[in-house]
Backbone atoms as SQL, in Angstrom:
CREATE TABLE atoms (id INTEGER PRIMARY KEY, chain TEXT, resi INTEGER, resn TEXT, atom TEXT, x REAL, y REAL, z REAL);
INSERT INTO atoms VALUES
  (1, 'A', 1, 'UNK', 'N', 39.641, 44.005, 18.950),
  (2, 'A', 1, 'UNK', 'CA', 38.226, 43.753, 18.836),
  (3, 'A', 1, 'UNK', 'C', 38.013, 42.421, 18.140),
  (4, 'A', 2, 'UNK', 'N', 37.135, 41.626, 18.762),
  (5, 'A', 2, 'UNK', 'CA', 36.813, 40.266, 18.220),
  (6, 'A', 2, 'UNK', 'C', 35.975, 40.385, 16.941),
  (7, 'A', 3, 'UNK', 'N', 36.255, 39.468, 15.999),
  (8, 'A', 3, 'UNK', 'CA', 35.454, 39.297, 14.808),
  (9, 'A', 3, 'UNK', 'C', 35.069, 37.866, 14.734),
  (10, 'A', 4, 'UNK', 'N', 33.733, 37.637, 14.460),
  (11, 'A', 4, 'UNK', 'CA', 33.219, 36.258, 14.376),
  (12, 'A', 4, 'UNK', 'C', 33.822, 35.589, 13.149),
  (13, 'A', 5, 'UNK', 'N', 34.459, 34.394, 13.453),
  (14, 'A', 5, 'UNK', 'CA', 35.159, 33.677, 12.345),
  (15, 'A', 5, 'UNK', 'C', 34.106, 32.972, 11.422),
  (16, 'A', 6, 'UNK', 'N', 32.807, 32.996, 11.766),
  (17, 'A', 6, 'UNK', 'CA', 31.803, 32.372, 10.919),
  (18, 'A', 6, 'UNK', 'C', 31.162, 33.404, 10.035),
  (19, 'A', 7, 'UNK', 'N', 30.613, 34.493, 10.679),
  (20, 'A', 7, 'UNK', 'CA', 29.935, 35.528, 9.884),
  (21, 'A', 7, 'UNK', 'C', 30.669, 36.803, 9.652),
  (22, 'A', 8, 'UNK', 'N', 31.720, 36.986, 10.319),
  (23, 'A', 8, 'UNK', 'CA', 32.613, 38.182, 10.085),
  (24, 'A', 8, 'UNK', 'C', 32.126, 39.436, 10.802),
  (25, 'A', 9, 'UNK', 'N', 31.076, 39.356, 11.600),
  (26, 'A', 9, 'UNK', 'CA', 30.650, 40.555, 12.356),
  (27, 'A', 9, 'UNK', 'C', 31.556, 40.771, 13.566),
  (28, 'A', 10, 'UNK', 'N', 31.685, 42.067, 13.945),
  (29, 'A', 10, 'UNK', 'CA', 32.595, 42.219, 15.081),
  (30, 'A', 10, 'UNK', 'C', 31.716, 42.468, 16.361),
  (31, 'A', 11, 'UNK', 'N', 32.474, 42.502, 17.543),
  (32, 'A', 11, 'UNK', 'CA', 31.759, 42.496, 18.783),
  (33, 'A', 11, 'UNK', 'C', 30.994, 43.830, 19.030),
  (34, 'A', 12, 'UNK', 'N', 31.148, 44.845, 18.251),
  (35, 'A', 12, 'UNK', 'CA', 30.375, 46.032, 18.439),
  (36, 'A', 12, 'UNK', 'C', 28.952, 45.860, 17.940),
  (37, 'A', 13, 'UNK', 'N', 28.728, 44.796, 17.056),
  (38, 'A', 13, 'UNK', 'CA', 27.437, 44.548, 16.443),
  (39, 'A', 13, 'UNK', 'C', 26.775, 43.296, 16.998),
  (40, 'A', 14, 'UNK', 'N', 27.463, 42.327, 17.545),
  (41, 'A', 14, 'UNK', 'CA', 26.901, 41.063, 18.113),
  (42, 'A', 14, 'UNK', 'C', 27.604, 40.720, 19.391),
  (43, 'A', 15, 'UNK', 'N', 26.873, 39.918, 20.173),
  (44, 'A', 15, 'UNK', 'CA', 27.455, 39.438, 21.457),
  (45, 'A', 15, 'UNK', 'C', 28.246, 38.184, 21.255),
  (46, 'A', 16, 'UNK', 'N', 29.368, 38.186, 21.966),
  (47, 'A', 16, 'UNK', 'CA', 30.268, 36.924, 21.945),
  (48, 'A', 16, 'UNK', 'C', 30.282, 36.316, 23.307),
  (49, 'A', 17, 'UNK', 'N', 30.172, 35.000, 23.355),
  (50, 'A', 17, 'UNK', 'CA', 30.389, 34.324, 24.657),
  (51, 'A', 17, 'UNK', 'C', 31.819, 34.512, 25.082),
  (52, 'A', 18, 'UNK', 'N', 32.039, 34.456, 26.347),
  (53, 'A', 18, 'UNK', 'CA', 33.364, 34.674, 26.882),
  (54, 'A', 18, 'UNK', 'C', 34.380, 33.626, 26.322),
  (55, 'A', 19, 'UNK', 'N', 35.543, 34.075, 25.913),
  (56, 'A', 19, 'UNK', 'CA', 36.584, 33.246, 25.325),
  (57, 'A', 19, 'UNK', 'C', 36.202, 32.455, 24.067),
  (58, 'A', 20, 'UNK', 'N', 35.333, 33.024, 23.313),
  (59, 'A', 20, 'UNK', 'CA', 34.916, 32.405, 22.061),
  (60, 'A', 20, 'UNK', 'C', 35.169, 33.303, 20.857),
  (61, 'A', 21, 'UNK', 'N', 35.424, 32.634, 19.725),
  (62, 'A', 21, 'UNK', 'CA', 35.704, 33.404, 18.470),
  (63, 'A', 21, 'UNK', 'C', 34.479, 33.340, 17.523),
  (64, 'A', 22, 'UNK', 'N', 33.390, 32.748, 17.946),
  (65, 'A', 22, 'UNK', 'CA', 32.158, 32.689, 17.171),
  (66, 'A', 22, 'UNK', 'C', 31.061, 33.476, 17.967),
  (67, 'A', 23, 'UNK', 'N', 30.348, 34.300, 17.295),
  (68, 'A', 23, 'UNK', 'CA', 29.248, 35.110, 17.954),
  (69, 'A', 23, 'UNK', 'C', 28.175, 34.178, 18.404),
  (70, 'A', 24, 'UNK', 'N', 27.356, 34.694, 19.331),
  (71, 'A', 24, 'UNK', 'CA', 26.235, 33.884, 19.875),
  (72, 'A', 24, 'UNK', 'C', 25.276, 33.461, 18.838),
  (73, 'A', 25, 'UNK', 'N', 24.842, 34.382, 17.927),
  (74, 'A', 25, 'UNK', 'CA', 23.856, 33.848, 16.863),
  (75, 'A', 25, 'UNK', 'C', 24.467, 32.735, 16.038),
  (76, 'A', 26, 'UNK', 'N', 25.741, 32.744, 15.726),
  (77, 'A', 26, 'UNK', 'CA', 26.330, 31.705, 14.929),
  (78, 'A', 26, 'UNK', 'C', 26.428, 30.386, 15.727),
  (79, 'A', 27, 'UNK', 'N', 26.734, 30.546, 17.018),
  (80, 'A', 27, 'UNK', 'CA', 26.769, 29.343, 17.909),
  (81, 'A', 27, 'UNK', 'C', 25.400, 28.782, 18.046),
  (82, 'A', 28, 'UNK', 'N', 24.376, 29.557, 18.145),
  (83, 'A', 28, 'UNK', 'CA', 22.955, 29.019, 18.224),
  (84, 'A', 28, 'UNK', 'C', 22.622, 28.312, 16.951),
  (85, 'A', 29, 'UNK', 'N', 23.029, 28.799, 15.769),
  (86, 'A', 29, 'UNK', 'CA', 22.758, 28.173, 14.493),
  (87, 'A', 29, 'UNK', 'C', 23.507, 26.835, 14.384),
  (88, 'A', 30, 'UNK', 'N', 24.760, 26.809, 14.880),
  (89, 'A', 30, 'UNK', 'CA', 25.541, 25.588, 14.872),
  (90, 'A', 30, 'UNK', 'C', 24.880, 24.508, 15.702),
  (91, 'A', 31, 'UNK', 'N', 24.266, 24.965, 16.826),
  (92, 'A', 31, 'UNK', 'CA', 23.580, 23.995, 17.728),
  (93, 'A', 31, 'UNK', 'C', 22.488, 23.182, 16.997),
  (94, 'A', 32, 'UNK', 'N', 21.942, 23.805, 16.013),
  (95, 'A', 32, 'UNK', 'CA', 20.817, 23.166, 15.294),
  (96, 'A', 32, 'UNK', 'C', 21.344, 22.096, 14.257),
  (97, 'A', 33, 'UNK', 'N', 22.654, 22.118, 14.057),
  (98, 'A', 33, 'UNK', 'CA', 23.301, 21.192, 13.090),
  (99, 'A', 33, 'UNK', 'C', 23.876, 19.942, 13.757),
  (100, 'A', 34, 'UNK', 'N', 23.663, 19.736, 15.037),
  (101, 'A', 34, 'UNK', 'CA', 24.238, 18.537, 15.721),
  (102, 'A', 34, 'UNK', 'C', 23.549, 17.322, 15.197),
  (103, 'A', 35, 'UNK', 'N', 24.275, 16.202, 15.232),
  (104, 'A', 35, 'UNK', 'CA', 23.755, 14.954, 14.707),
  (105, 'A', 35, 'UNK', 'C', 22.864, 14.297, 15.859),
  (106, 'A', 36, 'UNK', 'N', 21.910, 13.514, 15.340),
  (107, 'A', 36, 'UNK', 'CA', 21.054, 12.824, 16.291),
  (108, 'A', 36, 'UNK', 'C', 21.802, 11.696, 16.977),
  (109, 'A', 37, 'UNK', 'N', 21.282, 11.171, 18.034),
  (110, 'A', 37, 'UNK', 'CA', 21.925, 10.075, 18.760),
  (111, 'A', 37, 'UNK', 'C', 22.040, 8.849, 17.774),
  (112, 'A', 38, 'UNK', 'N', 21.103, 8.594, 16.911),
  (113, 'A', 38, 'UNK', 'CA', 21.127, 7.522, 15.977),
  (114, 'A', 38, 'UNK', 'C', 22.292, 7.758, 14.946),
  (115, 'A', 39, 'UNK', 'N', 22.359, 8.948, 14.435),
  (116, 'A', 39, 'UNK', 'CA', 23.454, 9.312, 13.545),
  (117, 'A', 39, 'UNK', 'C', 24.842, 9.082, 14.179),
  (118, 'A', 40, 'UNK', 'N', 24.973, 9.531, 15.431),
  (119, 'A', 40, 'UNK', 'CA', 26.205, 9.341, 16.177),
  (120, 'A', 40, 'UNK', 'C', 26.534, 7.871, 16.324),
  (121, 'A', 41, 'UNK', 'N', 25.511, 7.046, 16.695),
  (122, 'A', 41, 'UNK', 'CA', 25.737, 5.628, 16.886),
  (123, 'A', 41, 'UNK', 'C', 26.149, 4.992, 15.559),
  (124, 'A', 42, 'UNK', 'N', 25.484, 5.445, 14.424),
  (125, 'A', 42, 'UNK', 'CA', 25.849, 4.828, 13.102),
  (126, 'A', 42, 'UNK', 'C', 27.241, 5.188, 12.712),
  (127, 'A', 43, 'UNK', 'N', 27.678, 6.411, 12.963),
  (128, 'A', 43, 'UNK', 'CA', 29.060, 6.783, 12.695),
  (129, 'A', 43, 'UNK', 'C', 30.074, 6.061, 13.526),
  (130, 'A', 44, 'UNK', 'N', 29.743, 5.847, 14.784),
  (131, 'A', 44, 'UNK', 'CA', 30.695, 5.135, 15.673),
  (132, 'A', 44, 'UNK', 'C', 30.817, 3.694, 15.270),
  (133, 'A', 45, 'UNK', 'N', 29.707, 2.997, 14.867),
  (134, 'A', 45, 'UNK', 'CA', 29.727, 1.650, 14.448),
  (135, 'A', 45, 'UNK', 'C', 30.528, 1.522, 13.150),
  (136, 'A', 46, 'UNK', 'N', 30.344, 2.472, 12.279),
  (137, 'A', 46, 'UNK', 'CA', 31.071, 2.419, 11.001),
  (138, 'A', 46, 'UNK', 'C', 32.595, 2.619, 11.282),
  (139, 'A', 47, 'UNK', 'N', 32.920, 3.590, 12.072),
  (140, 'A', 47, 'UNK', 'CA', 34.305, 3.944, 12.387),
  (141, 'A', 47, 'UNK', 'C', 35.003, 2.794, 13.151),
  (142, 'A', 48, 'UNK', 'N', 34.292, 2.195, 14.178),
  (143, 'A', 48, 'UNK', 'CA', 34.874, 1.264, 15.039),
  (144, 'A', 48, 'UNK', 'C', 34.937, -0.169, 14.359),
  (145, 'A', 49, 'UNK', 'N', 33.855, -0.555, 13.752),
  (146, 'A', 49, 'UNK', 'CA', 33.717, -1.923, 13.296),
  (147, 'A', 49, 'UNK', 'C', 33.663, -2.055, 11.757),
  (148, 'A', 50, 'UNK', 'N', 33.568, -0.999, 11.103),
  (149, 'A', 50, 'UNK', 'CA', 33.500, -1.045, 9.598),
  (150, 'A', 50, 'UNK', 'C', 32.118, -1.487, 9.055),
  (151, 'A', 51, 'UNK', 'N', 31.088, -1.390, 9.928),
  (152, 'A', 51, 'UNK', 'CA', 29.771, -1.753, 9.514),
  (153, 'A', 51, 'UNK', 'C', 28.912, -0.602, 9.136),
  (154, 'A', 52, 'UNK', 'N', 28.260, -0.649, 7.998),
  (155, 'A', 52, 'UNK', 'CA', 27.308, 0.407, 7.677),
  (156, 'A', 52, 'UNK', 'C', 26.030, 0.178, 8.443),
  (157, 'A', 53, 'UNK', 'N', 25.160, 1.170, 8.526),
  (158, 'A', 53, 'UNK', 'CA', 23.854, 1.049, 9.242),
  (159, 'A', 53, 'UNK', 'C', 23.074, -0.151, 8.632),
  (160, 'A', 54, 'UNK', 'N', 23.132, -0.339, 7.277),
  (161, 'A', 54, 'UNK', 'CA', 22.410, -1.402, 6.613),
  (162, 'A', 54, 'UNK', 'C', 22.942, -2.764, 6.996),
  (163, 'A', 55, 'UNK', 'N', 24.265, -2.840, 7.071),
  (164, 'A', 55, 'UNK', 'CA', 24.876, -4.182, 7.462),
  (165, 'A', 55, 'UNK', 'C', 24.514, -4.528, 8.925),
  (166, 'A', 56, 'UNK', 'N', 24.550, -3.479, 9.796),
  (167, 'A', 56, 'UNK', 'CA', 24.260, -3.660, 11.219),
  (168, 'A', 56, 'UNK', 'C', 22.781, -4.101, 11.381),
  (169, 'A', 57, 'UNK', 'N', 21.906, -3.425, 10.640),
  (170, 'A', 57, 'UNK', 'CA', 20.437, -3.793, 10.721),
  (171, 'A', 57, 'UNK', 'C', 20.184, -5.168, 10.120),
  (172, 'A', 58, 'UNK', 'N', 20.950, -5.587, 9.099),
  (173, 'A', 58, 'UNK', 'CA', 20.833, -6.921, 8.529),
  (174, 'A', 58, 'UNK', 'C', 21.283, -7.983, 9.538),
  (175, 'A', 59, 'UNK', 'N', 22.317, -7.662, 10.242),
  (176, 'A', 59, 'UNK', 'CA', 22.793, -8.601, 11.329),
  (177, 'A', 59, 'UNK', 'C', 21.696, -8.767, 12.392),
  (178, 'A', 60, 'UNK', 'N', 21.097, -7.661, 12.725),
  (179, 'A', 60, 'UNK', 'CA', 20.006, -7.690, 13.765),
  (180, 'A', 60, 'UNK', 'C', 18.875, -8.549, 13.247),
  (181, 'A', 61, 'UNK', 'N', 18.523, -8.374, 11.938),
  (182, 'A', 61, 'UNK', 'CA', 17.398, -9.091, 11.391),
  (183, 'A', 61, 'UNK', 'C', 17.780, -10.603, 11.267),
  (184, 'A', 62, 'UNK', 'N', 19.018, -10.917, 10.883),
  (185, 'A', 62, 'UNK', 'CA', 19.487, -12.314, 10.846),
  (186, 'A', 62, 'UNK', 'C', 19.367, -12.975, 12.192),
  (187, 'A', 63, 'UNK', 'N', 19.566, -12.241, 13.269),
  (188, 'A', 63, 'UNK', 'CA', 19.433, -12.767, 14.617),
  (189, 'A', 63, 'UNK', 'C', 18.019, -12.672, 15.067),
  (190, 'A', 64, 'UNK', 'N', 17.075, -12.369, 14.281),
  (191, 'A', 64, 'UNK', 'CA', 15.619, -12.267, 14.624),
  (192, 'A', 64, 'UNK', 'C', 15.416, -11.289, 15.822),
  (193, 'A', 65, 'UNK', 'N', 16.177, -10.175, 15.799),
  (194, 'A', 65, 'UNK', 'CA', 16.104, -9.114, 16.849),
  (195, 'A', 65, 'UNK', 'C', 16.269, -9.643, 18.199),
  (196, 'A', 66, 'UNK', 'N', 17.183, -10.628, 18.306),
  (197, 'A', 66, 'UNK', 'CA', 17.454, -11.278, 19.678),
  (198, 'A', 66, 'UNK', 'C', 18.968, -11.457, 19.859),
  (199, 'A', 67, 'UNK', 'N', 19.320, -11.566, 21.106),
  (200, 'A', 67, 'UNK', 'CA', 20.753, -11.727, 21.523),
  (201, 'A', 67, 'UNK', 'C', 21.355, -12.973, 20.877),
  (202, 'A', 68, 'UNK', 'N', 22.534, -12.891, 20.273),
  (203, 'A', 68, 'UNK', 'CA', 23.164, -14.027, 19.665),
  (204, 'A', 68, 'UNK', 'C', 23.575, -15.128, 20.675),
  (205, 'A', 69, 'UNK', 'N', 23.670, -14.759, 21.965),
  (206, 'A', 69, 'UNK', 'CA', 24.145, -15.714, 22.968),
  (207, 'A', 69, 'UNK', 'C', 22.975, -16.381, 23.680),
  (208, 'A', 70, 'UNK', 'N', 22.063, -15.509, 24.306),
  (209, 'A', 70, 'UNK', 'CA', 20.971, -16.075, 25.070),
  (210, 'A', 70, 'UNK', 'C', 19.630, -16.099, 24.372),
  (211, 'A', 71, 'UNK', 'N', 19.549, -15.506, 23.204),
  (212, 'A', 71, 'UNK', 'CA', 18.357, -15.502, 22.375),
  (213, 'A', 71, 'UNK', 'C', 17.184, -14.720, 22.907),
  (214, 'A', 72, 'UNK', 'N', 17.482, -13.890, 23.875),
  (215, 'A', 72, 'UNK', 'CA', 16.436, -13.022, 24.457),
  (216, 'A', 72, 'UNK', 'C', 16.160, -11.875, 23.466),
  (217, 'A', 73, 'UNK', 'N', 14.870, -11.589, 23.187),
  (218, 'A', 73, 'UNK', 'CA', 14.579, -10.467, 22.252),
  (219, 'A', 73, 'UNK', 'C', 15.142, -9.146, 22.806),
  (220, 'A', 74, 'UNK', 'N', 15.699, -8.308, 21.915),
  (221, 'A', 74, 'UNK', 'CA', 16.218, -7.022, 22.368),
  (222, 'A', 74, 'UNK', 'C', 15.045, -6.100, 22.786),
  (223, 'A', 75, 'UNK', 'N', 15.232, -5.449, 23.921),
  (224, 'A', 75, 'UNK', 'CA', 14.258, -4.379, 24.335),
  (225, 'A', 75, 'UNK', 'C', 14.978, -3.038, 24.393),
  (226, 'A', 76, 'UNK', 'N', 16.312, -3.040, 24.145),
  (227, 'A', 76, 'UNK', 'CA', 17.043, -1.863, 24.013),
  (228, 'A', 76, 'UNK', 'C', 18.044, -2.017, 22.848),
  (229, 'A', 77, 'UNK', 'N', 18.792, -1.004, 22.486),
  (230, 'A', 77, 'UNK', 'CA', 19.800, -1.162, 21.450),
  (231, 'A', 77, 'UNK', 'C', 20.859, -2.204, 21.787),
  (232, 'A', 78, 'UNK', 'N', 21.021, -3.157, 20.879),
  (233, 'A', 78, 'UNK', 'CA', 22.004, -4.259, 21.128),
  (234, 'A', 78, 'UNK', 'C', 23.426, -3.719, 21.203),
  (235, 'A', 79, 'UNK', 'N', 24.272, -4.483, 21.804),
  (236, 'A', 79, 'UNK', 'CA', 25.696, -4.194, 21.874),
  (237, 'A', 79, 'UNK', 'C', 26.386, -4.996, 20.707),
  (238, 'A', 80, 'UNK', 'N', 27.321, -4.357, 20.059),
  (239, 'A', 80, 'UNK', 'CA', 28.069, -5.006, 18.972),
  (240, 'A', 80, 'UNK', 'C', 29.230, -5.716, 19.559),
  (241, 'A', 81, 'UNK', 'N', 29.177, -7.053, 19.580),
  (242, 'A', 81, 'UNK', 'CA', 30.295, -7.897, 20.151),
  (243, 'A', 81, 'UNK', 'C', 31.339, -8.108, 19.076),
  (244, 'A', 82, 'UNK', 'N', 32.609, -8.007, 19.481),
  (245, 'A', 82, 'UNK', 'CA', 33.728, -8.104, 18.597),
  (246, 'A', 82, 'UNK', 'C', 34.931, -8.691, 19.338),
  (247, 'A', 83, 'UNK', 'N', 35.795, -9.337, 18.584),
  (248, 'A', 83, 'UNK', 'CA', 37.036, -9.828, 19.090),
  (249, 'A', 83, 'UNK', 'C', 37.924, -8.577, 19.261),
  (250, 'A', 84, 'UNK', 'N', 38.515, -8.515, 20.500),
  (251, 'A', 84, 'UNK', 'CA', 39.347, -7.403, 20.785),
  (252, 'A', 84, 'UNK', 'C', 40.802, -7.506, 20.159),
  (253, 'A', 85, 'UNK', 'N', 41.101, -8.677, 19.641),
  (254, 'A', 85, 'UNK', 'CA', 42.368, -8.816, 18.992),
  (255, 'A', 85, 'UNK', 'C', 42.296, -8.483, 17.483),
  (256, 'A', 86, 'UNK', 'N', 41.246, -9.060, 16.835),
  (257, 'A', 86, 'UNK', 'CA', 41.117, -8.909, 15.380),
  (258, 'A', 86, 'UNK', 'C', 40.151, -7.740, 14.983),
  (259, 'A', 87, 'UNK', 'N', 39.305, -7.294, 15.974),
  (260, 'A', 87, 'UNK', 'CA', 38.213, -6.326, 15.745),
  (261, 'A', 87, 'UNK', 'C', 37.103, -6.878, 14.947),
  (262, 'A', 88, 'UNK', 'N', 37.113, -8.204, 14.603),
  (263, 'A', 88, 'UNK', 'CA', 36.067, -8.827, 13.849),
  (264, 'A', 88, 'UNK', 'C', 34.782, -8.890, 14.642),
  (265, 'A', 89, 'UNK', 'N', 33.672, -8.438, 14.016),
  (266, 'A', 89, 'UNK', 'CA', 32.392, -8.479, 14.722),
  (267, 'A', 89, 'UNK', 'C', 31.857, -9.943, 14.759),
  (268, 'A', 90, 'UNK', 'N', 31.466, -10.342, 16.008),
  (269, 'A', 90, 'UNK', 'CA', 30.966, -11.700, 16.210),
  (270, 'A', 90, 'UNK', 'C', 29.446, -11.754, 16.148),
  (271, 'A', 91, 'UNK', 'N', 28.766, -10.723, 16.627),
  (272, 'A', 91, 'UNK', 'CA', 27.345, -10.667, 16.665),
  (273, 'A', 91, 'UNK', 'C', 26.824, -9.568, 17.501),
  (274, 'A', 92, 'UNK', 'N', 25.529, -9.516, 17.674),
  (275, 'A', 92, 'UNK', 'CA', 24.896, -8.527, 18.541),
  (276, 'A', 92, 'UNK', 'C', 24.402, -9.171, 19.820),
  (277, 'A', 93, 'UNK', 'N', 24.724, -8.581, 20.936),
  (278, 'A', 93, 'UNK', 'CA', 24.408, -9.159, 22.266),
  (279, 'A', 93, 'UNK', 'C', 23.511, -8.178, 23.072),
  (280, 'A', 94, 'UNK', 'N', 22.772, -8.844, 24.029),
  (281, 'A', 94, 'UNK', 'CA', 22.091, -8.003, 25.037),
  (282, 'A', 94, 'UNK', 'C', 23.153, -7.446, 26.017),
  (283, 'A', 95, 'UNK', 'N', 22.774, -6.496, 26.854),
  (284, 'A', 95, 'UNK', 'CA', 23.701, -5.894, 27.762),
  (285, 'A', 95, 'UNK', 'C', 24.287, -6.949, 28.690),
  (286, 'A', 96, 'UNK', 'N', 23.504, -7.799, 29.248),
  (287, 'A', 96, 'UNK', 'CA', 23.966, -8.770, 30.229),
  (288, 'A', 96, 'UNK', 'C', 25.038, -9.717, 29.617),
  (289, 'A', 97, 'UNK', 'N', 24.732, -10.238, 28.455),
  (290, 'A', 97, 'UNK', 'CA', 25.686, -11.159, 27.792),
  (291, 'A', 97, 'UNK', 'C', 26.992, -10.402, 27.469),
  (292, 'A', 98, 'UNK', 'N', 26.897, -9.185, 26.969),
  (293, 'A', 98, 'UNK', 'CA', 28.017, -8.414, 26.609),
  (294, 'A', 98, 'UNK', 'C', 28.891, -8.122, 27.902),
  (295, 'A', 99, 'UNK', 'N', 28.269, -7.745, 28.972),
  (296, 'A', 99, 'UNK', 'CA', 29.000, -7.565, 30.240),
  (297, 'A', 99, 'UNK', 'C', 29.665, -8.842, 30.725),
  (298, 'A', 100, 'UNK', 'N', 28.945, -9.937, 30.577),
  (299, 'A', 100, 'UNK', 'CA', 29.470, -11.237, 31.053),
  (300, 'A', 100, 'UNK', 'C', 30.761, -11.559, 30.284),
  (301, 'A', 101, 'UNK', 'N', 30.687, -11.454, 28.952),
  (302, 'A', 101, 'UNK', 'CA', 31.947, -11.769, 28.148),
  (303, 'A', 101, 'UNK', 'C', 33.100, -10.776, 28.578),
  (304, 'A', 102, 'UNK', 'N', 32.732, -9.604, 28.857),
  (305, 'A', 102, 'UNK', 'CA', 33.875, -8.647, 29.282),
  (306, 'A', 102, 'UNK', 'C', 34.398, -9.007, 30.584),
  (307, 'A', 103, 'UNK', 'N', 33.547, -9.442, 31.552),
  (308, 'A', 103, 'UNK', 'CA', 34.014, -9.737, 32.849),
  (309, 'A', 103, 'UNK', 'C', 34.879, -10.926, 32.865),
  (310, 'A', 104, 'UNK', 'N', 34.663, -11.896, 31.932),
  (311, 'A', 104, 'UNK', 'CA', 35.487, -13.076, 31.869),
  (312, 'A', 104, 'UNK', 'C', 36.659, -12.973, 30.846),
  (313, 'A', 105, 'UNK', 'N', 36.813, -11.715, 30.357),
  (314, 'A', 105, 'UNK', 'CA', 37.855, -11.364, 29.385),
  (315, 'A', 105, 'UNK', 'C', 37.827, -12.250, 28.182),
  (316, 'A', 106, 'UNK', 'N', 36.612, -12.586, 27.682),
  (317, 'A', 106, 'UNK', 'CA', 36.402, -13.368, 26.475),
  (318, 'A', 106, 'UNK', 'C', 37.122, -14.730, 26.520),
  (319, 'A', 107, 'UNK', 'N', 37.265, -15.239, 27.746),
  (320, 'A', 107, 'UNK', 'CA', 38.000, -16.470, 27.952),
  (321, 'A', 107, 'UNK', 'C', 37.056, -17.682, 28.136),
  (322, 'A', 108, 'UNK', 'N', 36.956, -18.559, 27.106),
  (323, 'A', 108, 'UNK', 'CA', 35.984, -19.687, 27.150),
  (324, 'A', 108, 'UNK', 'C', 36.272, -20.588, 28.361),
  (325, 'A', 109, 'UNK', 'N', 37.538, -20.863, 28.675),
  (326, 'A', 109, 'UNK', 'CA', 37.845, -21.685, 29.805),
  (327, 'A', 109, 'UNK', 'C', 37.287, -21.178, 31.126),
  (328, 'A', 110, 'UNK', 'N', 37.425, -19.888, 31.265),
  (329, 'A', 110, 'UNK', 'CA', 36.872, -19.234, 32.506),
  (330, 'A', 110, 'UNK', 'C', 35.389, -19.344, 32.560),
  (331, 'A', 111, 'UNK', 'N', 34.770, -19.130, 31.428),
  (332, 'A', 111, 'UNK', 'CA', 33.279, -19.185, 31.350),
  (333, 'A', 111, 'UNK', 'C', 32.816, -20.664, 31.623),
  (334, 'A', 112, 'UNK', 'N', 33.452, -21.660, 31.097),
  (335, 'A', 112, 'UNK', 'CA', 33.160, -23.072, 31.347),
  (336, 'A', 112, 'UNK', 'C', 33.365, -23.421, 32.776),
  (337, 'A', 113, 'UNK', 'N', 34.379, -22.829, 33.457),
  (338, 'A', 113, 'UNK', 'CA', 34.589, -23.070, 34.864),
  (339, 'A', 113, 'UNK', 'C', 33.416, -22.534, 35.657),
  (340, 'A', 114, 'UNK', 'N', 32.879, -21.383, 35.229),
  (341, 'A', 114, 'UNK', 'CA', 31.705, -20.852, 35.918),
  (342, 'A', 114, 'UNK', 'C', 30.491, -21.749, 35.725),
  (343, 'A', 115, 'UNK', 'N', 30.334, -22.309, 34.531),
  (344, 'A', 115, 'UNK', 'CA', 29.258, -23.243, 34.274),
  (345, 'A', 115, 'UNK', 'C', 29.323, -24.438, 35.206),
  (346, 'A', 116, 'UNK', 'N', 30.559, -25.031, 35.326),
  (347, 'A', 116, 'UNK', 'CA', 30.790, -26.128, 36.165),
  (348, 'A', 116, 'UNK', 'C', 30.439, -25.827, 37.629),
  (349, 'A', 117, 'UNK', 'N', 30.902, -24.630, 38.038),
  (350, 'A', 117, 'UNK', 'CA', 30.630, -24.160, 39.418),
  (351, 'A', 117, 'UNK', 'C', 29.130, -24.111, 39.666),
  (352, 'A', 118, 'UNK', 'N', 28.379, -23.486, 38.721),
  (353, 'A', 118, 'UNK', 'CA', 26.931, -23.383, 38.903),
  (354, 'A', 118, 'UNK', 'C', 26.272, -24.727, 38.970),
  (355, 'A', 119, 'UNK', 'N', 26.739, -25.713, 38.081),
  (356, 'A', 119, 'UNK', 'CA', 26.195, -27.078, 38.083),
  (357, 'A', 119, 'UNK', 'C', 26.397, -27.778, 39.390),
  (358, 'A', 120, 'UNK', 'N', 27.500, -27.530, 40.036),
  (359, 'A', 120, 'UNK', 'CA', 27.811, -28.209, 41.367),
  (360, 'A', 120, 'UNK', 'C', 27.126, -27.609, 42.550),
  (361, 'A', 121, 'UNK', 'N', 26.707, -26.331, 42.444),
  (362, 'A', 121, 'UNK', 'CA', 26.107, -25.729, 43.573),
  (363, 'A', 121, 'UNK', 'C', 24.689, -25.452, 43.420);
């Protein structure tokens, strides 16, 4: 007979989801304890880049809520740009600038070649 590992009740008294060791009422209560999207983002930024939410917001304010590369004001959550070798944060970018850097593999020579190409055509 199954016993809930959270509350200790057995399956004769509460319903268990199939292949679970926690009863349905406990699972429902756990569902109310999930982190918000903002909390998840803050935890990911801290874990990945070592930046607290306050440091990240200060960086955003220092950039006047605009992309560090193209200076377009952010209309969505900025991307945290970093060096893939050192993991050092370089700044906050809009989606387009972040994708562009990724597509050229953070290679300045390749990016300059694209600038030259655009200037010639």
